[in-house]
Biopython code that builds the backbone (N, CA, C, O; Angstrom):
import numpy as np
from Bio.PDB.StructureBuilder import StructureBuilder

atoms = [
    (1, "MET", "N", (0.850, -1.175, 0.000)),
    (1, "MET", "CA", (0.000, 0.000, 0.000)),
    (1, "MET", "C", (0.898, 1.241, 0.000)),
    (1, "MET", "O", (1.807, 1.347, 0.823)),
    (2, "ASP", "N", (0.646, 2.185, -0.926)),
    (2, "ASP", "CA", (1.483, 3.375, -0.960)),
    (2, "ASP", "C", (0.951, 4.439, 0.009)),
    (2, "ASP", "O", (-0.097, 4.257, 0.628)),
    (3, "ASP", "N", (1.683, 5.546, 0.129)),
    (3, "ASP", "CA", (1.342, 6.583, 1.094)),
    (3, "ASP", "C", (-0.041, 7.178, 0.853)),
    (3, "ASP", "O", (-0.781, 7.424, 1.805)),
    (4, "ASP", "N", (-0.403, 7.417, -0.430)),
    (4, "ASP", "CA", (-1.714, 7.986, -0.735)),
    (4, "ASP", "C", (-2.831, 7.060, -0.287)),
    (4, "ASP", "O", (-3.837, 7.517, 0.256)),
    (5, "ASP", "N", (-2.661, 5.745, -0.513)),
    (5, "ASP", "CA", (-3.673, 4.785, -0.079)),
    (5, "ASP", "C", (-3.819, 4.800, 1.436)),
    (5, "ASP", "O", (-4.930, 4.774, 1.965)),
    (6, "ARG", "N", (-2.684, 4.842, 2.129)),
    (6, "ARG", "CA", (-2.715, 4.867, 3.585)),
    (6, "ARG", "C", (-3.389, 6.135, 4.095)),
    (6, "ARG", "O", (-4.204, 6.087, 5.016)),
    (7, "LYS", "N", (-3.041, 7.275, 3.485)),
    (7, "LYS", "CA", (-3.638, 8.548, 3.901)),
    (7, "LYS", "C", (-5.131, 8.567, 3.628)),
    (7, "LYS", "O", (-5.915, 9.088, 4.421)),
    (8, "GLU", "N", (-5.519, 7.984, 2.479)),
    (8, "GLU", "CA", (-6.939, 7.954, 2.137)),
    (8, "GLU", "C", (-7.712, 7.125, 3.156)),
    (8, "GLU", "O", (-8.790, 7.525, 3.596)),
    (9, "GLU", "N", (-7.169, 5.981, 3.527)),
    (9, "GLU", "CA", (-7.821, 5.135, 4.522)),
    (9, "GLU", "C", (-7.935, 5.845, 5.856)),
    (9, "GLU", "O", (-8.923, 5.683, 6.572)),
    (10, "GLU", "N", (-6.936, 6.623, 6.187)),
    (10, "GLU", "CA", (-6.946, 7.346, 7.450)),
    (10, "GLU", "C", (-7.739, 8.645, 7.359)),
    (10, "GLU", "O", (-7.944, 9.315, 8.371)),
    (11, "GLY", "N", (-8.181, 9.002, 6.170)),
    (11, "GLY", "CA", (-8.959, 10.223, 5.972)),
    (11, "GLY", "C", (-8.126, 11.483, 6.049)),
    (11, "GLY", "O", (-8.652, 12.544, 6.385)),
    (12, "LYS", "N", (-6.835, 11.396, 5.745)),
    (12, "LYS", "CA", (-5.940, 12.536, 5.881)),
    (12, "LYS", "C", (-5.581, 13.196, 4.560)),
    (12, "LYS", "O", (-4.776, 14.127, 4.550)),
    (13, "LEU", "N", (-6.144, 12.752, 3.452)),
    (13, "LEU", "CA", (-5.854, 13.414, 2.172)),
    (13, "LEU", "C", (-6.529, 14.773, 2.145)),
    (13, "LEU", "O", (-7.609, 14.957, 2.707)),
    (14, "ASP", "N", (-5.887, 15.714, 1.491)),
    (14, "ASP", "CA", (-6.494, 17.022, 1.342)),
    (14, "ASP", "C", (-7.788, 16.867, 0.559)),
    (14, "ASP", "O", (-7.865, 16.056, -0.364)),
    (15, "PRO", "N", (-8.821, 17.654, 0.928)),
    (15, "PRO", "CA", (-10.064, 17.556, 0.172)),
    (15, "PRO", "C", (-9.821, 17.956, -1.285)),
    (15, "PRO", "O", (-8.975, 18.808, -1.559)),
    (16, "PRO", "N", (-10.553, 17.351, -2.214)),
    (16, "PRO", "CA", (-10.340, 17.685, -3.621)),
    (16, "PRO", "C", (-10.746, 19.121, -3.910)),
    (16, "PRO", "O", (-11.616, 19.682, -3.245)),
    (17, "THR", "N", (-10.109, 19.700, -4.904)),
    (17, "THR", "CA", (-10.492, 21.044, -5.316)),
    (17, "THR", "C", (-11.890, 20.969, -5.936)),
    (17, "THR", "O", (-12.314, 19.900, -6.377)),
    (18, "PRO", "N", (-12.604, 22.092, -5.971)),
    (18, "PRO", "CA", (-13.917, 22.067, -6.605)),
    (18, "PRO", "C", (-13.865, 21.585, -8.055)),
    (18, "PRO", "O", (-14.790, 20.924, -8.528)),
    (19, "GLU", "N", (-12.780, 21.917, -8.756)),
    (19, "GLU", "CA", (-12.653, 21.500, -10.152)),
    (19, "GLU", "C", (-12.519, 19.983, -10.257)),
    (19, "GLU", "O", (-13.161, 19.358, -11.102)),
    (20, "LEU", "N", (-11.693, 19.395, -9.406)),
    (20, "LEU", "CA", (-11.521, 17.946, -9.403)),
    (20, "LEU", "C", (-12.796, 17.259, -8.951)),
    (20, "LEU", "O", (-13.189, 16.229, -9.500)),
    (21, "HIS", "N", (-13.435, 17.833, -7.951)),
    (21, "HIS", "CA", (-14.700, 17.294, -7.447)),
    (21, "HIS", "C", (-15.747, 17.278, -8.563)),
    (21, "HIS", "O", (-16.462, 16.292, -8.738)),
    (22, "GLU", "N", (-15.827, 18.368, -9.306)),
    (22, "GLU", "CA", (-16.791, 18.470, -10.416)),
    (22, "GLU", "C", (-16.467, 17.462, -11.501)),
    (22, "GLU", "O", (-17.367, 16.817, -12.040)),
    (23, "ALA", "N", (-15.192, 17.320, -11.827)),
    (23, "ALA", "CA", (-14.794, 16.400, -12.895)),
    (23, "ALA", "C", (-15.156, 14.954, -12.550)),
    (23, "ALA", "O", (-15.574, 14.194, -13.423)),
    (24, "LYS", "N", (-14.998, 14.579, -11.296)),
    (24, "LYS", "CA", (-15.333, 13.213, -10.881)),
    (24, "LYS", "C", (-16.841, 12.973, -10.879)),
    (24, "LYS", "O", (-17.296, 11.861, -11.149)),
    (25, "ALA", "N", (-17.608, 14.007, -10.578)),
    (25, "ALA", "CA", (-19.067, 13.864, -10.489)),
    (25, "ALA", "C", (-19.765, 14.098, -11.821)),
    (25, "ALA", "O", (-20.959, 13.825, -11.949)),
    (26, "ARG", "N", (-19.045, 14.596, -12.805)),
    (26, "ARG", "CA", (-19.650, 14.956, -14.097)),
    (26, "ARG", "C", (-20.386, 13.764, -14.712)),
    (26, "ARG", "O", (-19.830, 12.671, -14.815)),
    (27, "PRO", "N", (-21.636, 13.983, -15.119)),
    (27, "PRO", "CA", (-22.405, 12.910, -15.764)),
    (27, "PRO", "C", (-21.740, 12.482, -17.069)),
    (27, "PRO", "O", (-21.257, 13.321, -17.830)),
    (28, "THR", "N", (-21.718, 11.182, -17.324)),
    (28, "THR", "CA", (-21.060, 10.672, -18.523)),
    (28, "THR", "C", (-22.021, 10.023, -19.503)),
    (28, "THR", "O", (-21.613, 9.631, -20.597)),
    (29, "HIS", "N", (-23.279, 9.903, -19.137)),
    (29, "HIS", "CA", (-24.273, 9.317, -20.036)),
    (29, "HIS", "C", (-24.993, 10.433, -20.795)),
    (29, "HIS", "O", (-25.390, 11.436, -20.201)),
    (30, "ALA", "N", (-25.155, 10.261, -22.071)),
    (30, "ALA", "CA", (-25.831, 11.275, -22.888)),
    (30, "ALA", "C", (-27.232, 11.558, -22.356)),
    (30, "ALA", "O", (-27.698, 12.696, -22.402)),
    (31, "GLY", "N", (-27.898, 10.533, -21.856)),
    (31, "GLY", "CA", (-29.253, 10.695, -21.328)),
    (31, "GLY", "C", (-29.320, 11.601, -20.112)),
    (31, "GLY", "O", (-30.380, 12.143, -19.800)),
    (32, "ASP", "N", (-28.204, 11.771, -19.423)),
    (32, "ASP", "CA", (-28.174, 12.653, -18.258)),
    (32, "ASP", "C", (-28.333, 14.118, -18.645)),
    (32, "ASP", "O", (-28.544, 14.972, -17.784)),
    (33, "TYR", "N", (-28.234, 14.405, -19.931)),
    (33, "TYR", "CA", (-28.299, 15.785, -20.404)),
    (33, "TYR", "C", (-29.628, 16.098, -21.106)),
    (33, "TYR", "O", (-29.759, 17.142, -21.746)),
    (34, "ARG", "N", (-30.606, 15.203, -20.988)),
    (34, "ARG", "CA", (-31.913, 15.464, -21.603)),
    (34, "ARG", "C", (-32.548, 16.730, -21.035)),
    (34, "ARG", "O", (-33.079, 17.566, -21.766)),
    (35, "ASN", "N", (-32.477, 16.845, -19.709)),
    (35, "ASN", "CA", (-33.033, 18.018, -19.034)),
    (35, "ASN", "C", (-31.889, 18.893, -18.540)),
    (35, "ASN", "O", (-30.781, 18.417, -18.297)),
    (36, "GLU", "N", (-32.180, 20.174, -18.399)),
    (36, "GLU", "CA", (-31.161, 21.101, -17.926)),
    (36, "GLU", "C", (-30.835, 20.805, -16.459)),
    (36, "GLU", "O", (-31.724, 20.504, -15.662)),
    (37, "TRP", "N", (-29.561, 20.897, -16.123)),
    (37, "TRP", "CA", (-29.118, 20.686, -14.746)),
    (37, "TRP", "C", (-29.409, 21.919, -13.907)),
    (37, "TRP", "O", (-29.296, 23.045, -14.392)),
    (38, "ASP", "N", (-29.787, 21.710, -12.641)),
    (38, "ASP", "CA", (-29.914, 22.799, -11.689)),
    (38, "ASP", "C", (-29.007, 22.492, -10.501)),
    (38, "ASP", "O", (-28.415, 21.414, -10.433)),
    (39, "ALA", "N", (-28.897, 23.424, -9.577)),
    (39, "ALA", "CA", (-27.996, 23.246, -8.441)),
    (39, "ALA", "C", (-28.403, 22.050, -7.579)),
    (39, "ALA", "O", (-27.542, 21.355, -7.039)),
    (40, "TYR", "N", (-29.694, 21.810, -7.449)),
    (40, "TYR", "CA", (-30.187, 20.688, -6.641)),
    (40, "TYR", "C", (-29.712, 19.348, -7.207)),
    (40, "TYR", "O", (-29.213, 18.506, -6.461)),
    (41, "GLY", "N", (-29.860, 19.150, -8.493)),
    (41, "GLY", "CA", (-29.423, 17.905, -9.128)),
    (41, "GLY", "C", (-27.907, 17.758, -9.107)),
    (41, "GLY", "O", (-27.384, 16.671, -8.864)),
    (42, "ALA", "N", (-27.208, 18.858, -9.361)),
    (42, "ALA", "CA", (-25.751, 18.816, -9.353)),
    (42, "ALA", "C", (-25.229, 18.519, -7.948)),
    (42, "ALA", "O", (-24.268, 17.767, -7.791)),
    (43, "ALA", "N", (-25.853, 19.102, -6.932)),
    (43, "ALA", "CA", (-25.425, 18.867, -5.553)),
    (43, "ALA", "C", (-25.566, 17.395, -5.183)),
    (43, "ALA", "O", (-24.727, 16.850, -4.465)),
    (44, "GLN", "N", (-26.614, 16.757, -5.666)),
    (44, "GLN", "CA", (-26.809, 15.341, -5.363)),
    (44, "GLN", "C", (-25.705, 14.485, -5.979)),
    (44, "GLN", "O", (-25.328, 13.463, -5.407)),
    (45, "ARG", "N", (-25.191, 14.882, -7.118)),
    (45, "ARG", "CA", (-24.073, 14.143, -7.739)),
    (45, "ARG", "C", (-22.751, 14.489, -7.068)),
    (45, "ARG", "O", (-21.936, 13.605, -6.803)),
    (46, "LEU", "N", (-22.540, 15.763, -6.796)),
    (46, "LEU", "CA", (-21.279, 16.204, -6.208)),
    (46, "LEU", "C", (-21.083, 15.669, -4.784)),
    (46, "LEU", "O", (-19.976, 15.295, -4.397)),
    (47, "PHE", "N", (-22.149, 15.641, -4.032)),
    (47, "PHE", "CA", (-22.073, 15.267, -2.626)),
    (47, "PHE", "C", (-22.881, 13.994, -2.369)),
    (47, "PHE", "O", (-23.658, 13.911, -1.418)),
    (48, "ALA", "N", (-22.679, 13.018, -3.232)),
    (48, "ALA", "CA", (-23.465, 11.777, -3.199)),
    (48, "ALA", "C", (-23.354, 11.041, -1.866)),
    (48, "ALA", "O", (-24.337, 10.465, -1.400)),
    (49, "LYS", "N", (-22.184, 11.051, -1.253)),
    (49, "LYS", "CA", (-22.035, 10.355, 0.032)),
    (49, "LYS", "C", (-22.928, 10.981, 1.097)),
    (49, "LYS", "O", (-23.557, 10.271, 1.882)),
    (50, "GLU", "N", (-22.984, 12.306, 1.122)),
    (50, "GLU", "CA", (-23.854, 12.996, 2.083)),
    (50, "GLU", "C", (-25.319, 12.686, 1.795)),
    (50, "GLU", "O", (-26.096, 12.427, 2.714)),
    (51, "VAL", "N", (-25.690, 12.713, 0.528)),
    (51, "VAL", "CA", (-27.073, 12.424, 0.142)),
    (51, "VAL", "C", (-27.437, 11.002, 0.546)),
    (51, "VAL", "O", (-28.537, 10.765, 1.045)),
    (52, "ASN", "N", (-26.535, 10.063, 0.338)),
    (52, "ASN", "CA", (-26.810, 8.677, 0.728)),
    (52, "ASN", "C", (-27.006, 8.545, 2.232)),
    (52, "ASN", "O", (-27.854, 7.774, 2.682)),
    (53, "MET", "N", (-26.231, 9.290, 3.010)),
    (53, "MET", "CA", (-26.398, 9.246, 4.462)),
    (53, "MET", "C", (-27.762, 9.806, 4.872)),
    (53, "MET", "O", (-28.439, 9.224, 5.719)),
    (54, "VAL", "N", (-28.165, 10.921, 4.280)),
    (54, "VAL", "CA", (-29.476, 11.509, 4.581)),
    (54, "VAL", "C", (-30.575, 10.541, 4.165)),
    (54, "VAL", "O", (-31.555, 10.357, 4.887)),
    (55, "ASP", "N", (-30.409, 9.928, 3.005)),
    (55, "ASP", "CA", (-31.394, 8.977, 2.501)),
    (55, "ASP", "C", (-31.530, 7.779, 3.440)),
    (55, "ASP", "O", (-32.642, 7.350, 3.747)),
    (56, "GLU", "N", (-30.403, 7.245, 3.891)),
    (56, "GLU", "CA", (-30.429, 6.100, 4.807)),
    (56, "GLU", "C", (-31.146, 6.448, 6.105)),
    (56, "GLU", "O", (-31.911, 5.642, 6.634)),
    (57, "GLU", "N", (-30.897, 7.654, 6.617)),
    (57, "GLU", "CA", (-31.514, 8.070, 7.872)),
    (57, "GLU", "C", (-33.024, 8.262, 7.729)),
    (57, "GLU", "O", (-33.766, 8.027, 8.682)),
    (58, "SER", "N", (-33.480, 8.679, 6.568)),
    (58, "SER", "CA", (-34.904, 8.968, 6.380)),
    (58, "SER", "C", (-35.677, 7.797, 5.790)),
    (58, "SER", "O", (-36.900, 7.861, 5.667)),
    (59, "ARG", "N", (-34.989, 6.746, 5.431)),
    (59, "ARG", "CA", (-35.626, 5.602, 4.781)),
    (59, "ARG", "C", (-36.282, 4.689, 5.804)),
    (59, "ARG", "O", (-35.679, 4.327, 6.815)),
    (60, "ASP", "N", (-37.524, 4.324, 5.524)),
    (60, "ASP", "CA", (-38.223, 3.317, 6.322)),
    (60, "ASP", "C", (-38.275, 2.073, 5.459)),
    (60, "ASP", "O", (-39.074, 1.992, 4.526)),
    (61, "LYS", "N", (-37.442, 1.120, 5.759)),
    (61, "LYS", "CA", (-37.326, -0.069, 4.916)),
    (61, "LYS", "C", (-38.587, -0.926, 4.927)),
    (61, "LYS", "O", (-38.773, -1.756, 4.037)),
    (62, "LYS", "N", (-39.449, -0.740, 5.910)),
    (62, "LYS", "CA", (-40.692, -1.515, 5.976)),
    (62, "LYS", "C", (-41.804, -0.864, 5.160)),
    (62, "LYS", "O", (-42.768, -1.524, 4.772)),
    (63, "ASP", "N", (-41.663, 0.431, 4.904)),
    (63, "ASP", "CA", (-42.704, 1.178, 4.187)),
    (63, "ASP", "C", (-42.196, 1.550, 2.802)),
    (63, "ASP", "O", (-41.347, 2.430, 2.657)),
    (64, "LYS", "N", (-42.716, 0.882, 1.795)),
    (64, "LYS", "CA", (-42.293, 1.139, 0.416)),
    (64, "LYS", "C", (-42.740, 2.518, -0.074)),
    (64, "LYS", "O", (-42.262, 2.994, -1.103)),
    (65, "LYS", "N", (-43.649, 3.158, 0.656)),
    (65, "LYS", "CA", (-44.170, 4.453, 0.231)),
    (65, "LYS", "C", (-43.432, 5.612, 0.895)),
    (65, "LYS", "O", (-43.939, 6.733, 0.921)),
    (66, "SER", "N", (-42.241, 5.354, 1.431)),
    (66, "SER", "CA", (-41.499, 6.397, 2.146)),
    (66, "SER", "C", (-40.676, 7.292, 1.218)),
    (66, "SER", "O", (-39.917, 8.136, 1.692)),
    (67, "LEU", "N", (-40.817, 7.119, -0.085)),
    (67, "LEU", "CA", (-40.028, 7.916, -1.024)),
    (67, "LEU", "C", (-40.278, 9.408, -0.836)),
    (67, "LEU", "O", (-39.340, 10.200, -0.922)),
    (68, "GLY", "N", (-41.502, 9.802, -0.586)),
    (68, "GLY", "CA", (-41.823, 11.213, -0.372)),
    (68, "GLY", "C", (-41.071, 11.787, 0.815)),
    (68, "GLY", "O", (-40.580, 12.914, 0.754)),
    (69, "LYS", "N", (-40.978, 11.021, 1.896)),
    (69, "LYS", "CA", (-40.252, 11.465, 3.085)),
    (69, "LYS", "C", (-38.766, 11.610, 2.770)),
    (69, "LYS", "O", (-38.107, 12.537, 3.241)),
    (70, "ARG", "N", (-38.255, 10.693, 1.978)),
    (70, "ARG", "CA", (-36.845, 10.727, 1.603)),
    (70, "ARG", "C", (-36.565, 11.952, 0.746)),
    (70, "ARG", "O", (-35.543, 12.613, 0.930)),
    (71, "THR", "N", (-37.450, 12.260, -0.181)),
    (71, "THR", "CA", (-37.276, 13.433, -1.046)),
    (71, "THR", "C", (-37.299, 14.710, -0.213)),
    (71, "THR", "O", (-36.504, 15.620, -0.448)),
    (72, "VAL", "N", (-38.202, 14.781, 0.755)),
    (72, "VAL", "CA", (-38.282, 15.953, 1.631)),
    (72, "VAL", "C", (-36.999, 16.085, 2.449)),
    (72, "VAL", "O", (-36.488, 17.191, 2.623)),
    (73, "ALA", "N", (-36.480, 14.975, 2.947)),
    (73, "ALA", "CA", (-35.248, 15.004, 3.748)),
    (73, "ALA", "C", (-34.068, 15.487, 2.911)),
    (73, "ALA", "O", (-33.238, 16.256, 3.396)),
    (74, "ILE", "N", (-33.988, 15.042, 1.665)),
    (74, "ILE", "CA", (-32.881, 15.469, 0.802)),
    (74, "ILE", "C", (-33.032, 16.944, 0.441)),
    (74, "ILE", "O", (-32.034, 17.659, 0.351)),
    (75, "ARG", "N", (-34.247, 17.403, 0.237)),
    (75, "ARG", "CA", (-34.481, 18.827, -0.051)),
    (75, "ARG", "C", (-34.070, 19.682, 1.151)),
    (75, "ARG", "O", (-33.472, 20.744, 0.980)),
    (76, "LYS", "N", (-34.386, 19.225, 2.361)),
    (76, "LYS", "CA", (-33.977, 19.960, 3.560)),
    (76, "LYS", "C", (-32.450, 20.008, 3.666)),
    (76, "LYS", "O", (-31.875, 21.039, 4.016)),
    (77, "TRP", "N", (-31.799, 18.875, 3.357)),
    (77, "TRP", "CA", (-30.334, 18.836, 3.358)),
    (77, "TRP", "C", (-29.789, 19.880, 2.381)),
    (77, "TRP", "O", (-28.864, 20.625, 2.702)),
    (78, "PHE", "N", (-30.378, 19.919, 1.187)),
    (78, "PHE", "CA", (-29.931, 20.856, 0.163)),
    (78, "PHE", "C", (-30.117, 22.303, 0.621)),
    (78, "PHE", "O", (-29.232, 23.135, 0.421)),
    (79, "ASP", "N", (-31.249, 22.602, 1.226)),
    (79, "ASP", "CA", (-31.529, 23.968, 1.673)),
    (79, "ASP", "C", (-30.563, 24.435, 2.759)),
    (79, "ASP", "O", (-30.377, 25.637, 2.950)),
    (80, "LYS", "N", (-29.950, 23.491, 3.470)),
    (80, "LYS", "CA", (-29.014, 23.834, 4.546)),
    (80, "LYS", "C", (-27.545, 23.768, 4.114)),
    (80, "LYS", "O", (-26.649, 23.917, 4.944)),
    (81, "LEU", "N", (-27.300, 23.549, 2.834)),
    (81, "LEU", "CA", (-25.915, 23.466, 2.358)),
    (81, "LEU", "C", (-25.166, 24.764, 2.642)),
    (81, "LEU", "O", (-25.737, 25.849, 2.523)),
    (82, "PRO", "N", (-23.896, 24.661, 3.015)),
    (82, "PRO", "CA", (-23.085, 25.879, 3.171)),
    (82, "PRO", "C", (-22.977, 26.611, 1.827)),
    (82, "PRO", "O", (-23.101, 26.010, 0.760)),
    (83, "LYS", "N", (-22.746, 27.906, 1.910)),
    (83, "LYS", "CA", (-22.666, 28.719, 0.688)),
    (83, "LYS", "C", (-21.606, 28.210, -0.277)),
    (83, "LYS", "O", (-21.801, 28.245, -1.492)),
    (84, "SER", "N", (-20.486, 27.737, 0.257)),
    (84, "SER", "CA", (-19.410, 27.269, -0.626)),
    (84, "SER", "C", (-19.861, 26.042, -1.428)),
    (84, "SER", "O", (-19.557, 25.937, -2.617)),
    (85, "LYS", "N", (-20.572, 25.128, -0.796)),
    (85, "LYS", "CA", (-21.060, 23.942, -1.510)),
    (85, "LYS", "C", (-22.169, 24.324, -2.487)),
    (85, "LYS", "O", (-22.270, 23.752, -3.572)),
    (86, "MET", "N", (-22.990, 25.281, -2.104)),
    (86, "MET", "CA", (-24.060, 25.736, -2.997)),
    (86, "MET", "C", (-23.457, 26.369, -4.248)),
    (86, "MET", "O", (-23.920, 26.119, -5.361)),
    (87, "LYS", "N", (-22.433, 27.184, -4.063)),
    (87, "LYS", "CA", (-21.771, 27.811, -5.217)),
    (87, "LYS", "C", (-21.126, 26.747, -6.102)),
    (87, "LYS", "O", (-21.172, 26.846, -7.328)),
    (88, "GLU", "N", (-20.530, 25.735, -5.485)),
    (88, "GLU", "CA", (-19.911, 24.653, -6.253)),
    (88, "GLU", "C", (-20.968, 23.920, -7.086)),
    (88, "GLU", "O", (-20.726, 23.592, -8.247)),
    (89, "ALA", "N", (-22.128, 23.666, -6.497)),
    (89, "ALA", "CA", (-23.208, 22.981, -7.214)),
    (89, "ALA", "C", (-23.745, 23.848, -8.353)),
    (89, "ALA", "O", (-23.998, 23.350, -9.450)),
    (90, "GLU", "N", (-23.915, 25.130, -8.095)),
    (90, "GLU", "CA", (-24.403, 26.042, -9.133)),
    (90, "GLU", "C", (-23.415, 26.126, -10.295)),
    (90, "GLU", "O", (-23.810, 26.120, -11.461)),
    (91, "ALA", "N", (-22.134, 26.205, -9.963)),
    (91, "ALA", "CA", (-21.106, 26.289, -11.012)),
    (91, "ALA", "C", (-21.057, 25.000, -11.833)),
    (91, "ALA", "O", (-20.911, 25.046, -13.054)),
    (92, "ALA", "N", (-21.178, 23.860, -11.168)),
    (92, "ALA", "CA", (-21.167, 22.578, -11.882)),
    (92, "ALA", "C", (-22.370, 22.482, -12.814)),
    (92, "ALA", "O", (-22.229, 22.078, -13.968)),
    (93, "ALA", "N", (-23.550, 22.850, -12.323)),
    (93, "ALA", "CA", (-24.754, 22.795, -13.159)),
    (93, "ALA", "C", (-24.610, 23.687, -14.378)),
    (93, "ALA", "O", (-24.965, 23.294, -15.489)),
    (94, "GLU", "N", (-24.094, 24.880, -14.169)),
    (94, "GLU", "CA", (-23.895, 25.811, -15.289)),
    (94, "GLU", "C", (-22.911, 25.237, -16.305)),
    (94, "GLU", "O", (-23.136, 25.320, -17.512)),
    (95, "LYS", "N", (-21.829, 24.658, -15.813)),
    (95, "LYS", "CA", (-20.821, 24.082, -16.699)),
    (95, "LYS", "C", (-21.396, 22.902, -17.482)),
    (95, "LYS", "O", (-21.194, 22.801, -18.692)),
    (96, "TRP", "N", (-22.113, 22.010, -16.792)),
    (96, "TRP", "CA", (-22.677, 20.837, -17.457)),
    (96, "TRP", "C", (-23.702, 21.241, -18.513)),
    (96, "TRP", "O", (-23.797, 20.610, -19.565)),
    (97, "ASN", "N", (-24.469, 22.297, -18.229)),
    (97, "ASN", "CA", (-25.453, 22.763, -19.201)),
    (97, "ASN", "C", (-24.781, 23.406, -20.410)),
    (97, "ASN", "O", (-25.224, 23.217, -21.543)),
    (98, "SER", "N", (-23.726, 24.155, -20.176)),
    (98, "SER", "CA", (-23.083, 24.854, -21.294)),
    (98, "SER", "C", (-22.230, 23.907, -22.144)),
    (98, "SER", "O", (-22.167, 24.065, -23.363)),
    (99, "GLU", "N", (-21.572, 22.924, -21.514)),
    (99, "GLU", "CA", (-20.691, 22.020, -22.259)),
    (99, "GLU", "C", (-21.419, 20.799, -22.810)),
    (99, "GLU", "O", (-20.983, 20.214, -23.801)),
    (100, "GLY", "N", (-22.505, 20.415, -22.188)),
    (100, "GLY", "CA", (-23.236, 19.241, -22.655)),
    (100, "GLY", "C", (-22.500, 17.943, -22.392)),
    (100, "GLY", "O", (-21.529, 17.898, -21.637)),
    (101, "ALA", "N", (-22.983, 16.892, -23.030)),
    (101, "ALA", "CA", (-22.401, 15.559, -22.838)),
    (101, "ALA", "C", (-20.966, 15.522, -23.347)),
    (101, "ALA", "O", (-20.621, 16.211, -24.307)),
    (102, "PRO", "N", (-20.128, 14.708, -22.692)),
    (102, "PRO", "CA", (-18.744, 14.579, -23.152)),
    (102, "PRO", "C", (-18.664, 13.898, -24.518)),
    (102, "PRO", "O", (-19.659, 13.379, -25.023)),
    (103, "ASN", "N", (-17.479, 13.907, -25.101)),
    (103, "ASN", "CA", (-17.264, 13.245, -26.395)),
    (103, "ASN", "C", (-17.665, 11.773, -26.320)),
    (103, "ASN", "O", (-17.641, 11.170, -25.246)),
    (104, "LYS", "N", (-18.027, 11.209, -27.448)),
    (104, "LYS", "CA", (-18.462, 9.822, -27.483)),
    (104, "LYS", "C", (-17.379, 8.866, -26.943)),
    (104, "LYS", "O", (-17.694, 7.844, -26.334)),
    (105, "GLU", "N", (-16.120, 9.208, -27.171)),
    (105, "GLU", "CA", (-15.034, 8.338, -26.705)),
    (105, "GLU", "C", (-15.000, 8.278, -25.174)),
    (105, "GLU", "O", (-14.599, 7.266, -24.599)),
    (106, "LYS", "N", (-15.415, 9.347, -24.527)),
    (106, "LYS", "CA", (-15.370, 9.413, -23.079)),
    (106, "LYS", "C", (-16.677, 8.981, -22.422)),
    (106, "LYS", "O", (-16.729, 8.789, -21.208)),
    (107, "MET", "N", (-17.724, 8.830, -23.216)),
    (107, "MET", "CA", (-19.043, 8.550, -22.706)),
    (107, "MET", "C", (-19.260, 7.069, -22.444)),
    (107, "MET", "O", (-18.757, 6.213, -23.171)),
    (108, "HIS", "N", (-20.019, 6.783, -21.392)),
    (108, "HIS", "CA", (-20.455, 5.415, -21.131)),
    (108, "HIS", "C", (-21.722, 5.193, -21.933)),
    (108, "HIS", "O", (-22.654, 5.993, -21.855)),
    (109, "MET", "N", (-21.765, 4.145, -22.683)),
    (109, "MET", "CA", (-22.951, 3.855, -23.496)),
    (109, "MET", "C", (-23.740, 2.732, -22.888)),
    (109, "MET", "O", (-24.775, 2.342, -23.429)),
]
sb = StructureBuilder()
sb.init_structure("model")
sb.init_model(0)
sb.init_chain("A")
sb.init_seg("    ")
for serial, (resi, resn, name, xyz) in enumerate(atoms, 1):
    if name == "N":
        sb.init_residue(resn, " ", resi, " ")
    sb.init_atom(name, np.array(xyz, "f"), 0.0, 1.0, " ", f" {name:<3s}", serial, name[0])
structure = sb.get_structure()
């Protein structure tokens, strides 16, 4: 295991820059660009781990109709995002809308 792997496991790597974060979260399927991106959708991709945690906490595994509660919980999470994360989501959405889907060579089909 190299130093980066060890640091990653220990959680000591520097947080990624917004540009790197956006590049990793960028949608790669052409179908992801059917509708225009907004900050809410971009935030869910950029901060997927946080969204999954909120979803897990609000999910009632016995009630299949709990999707509405989960959506409300994620919306509340989004409304409480720090300004820096909100700006990152807005910038990513704007970039994804202006640039569109990546080249076919880079796209997952």
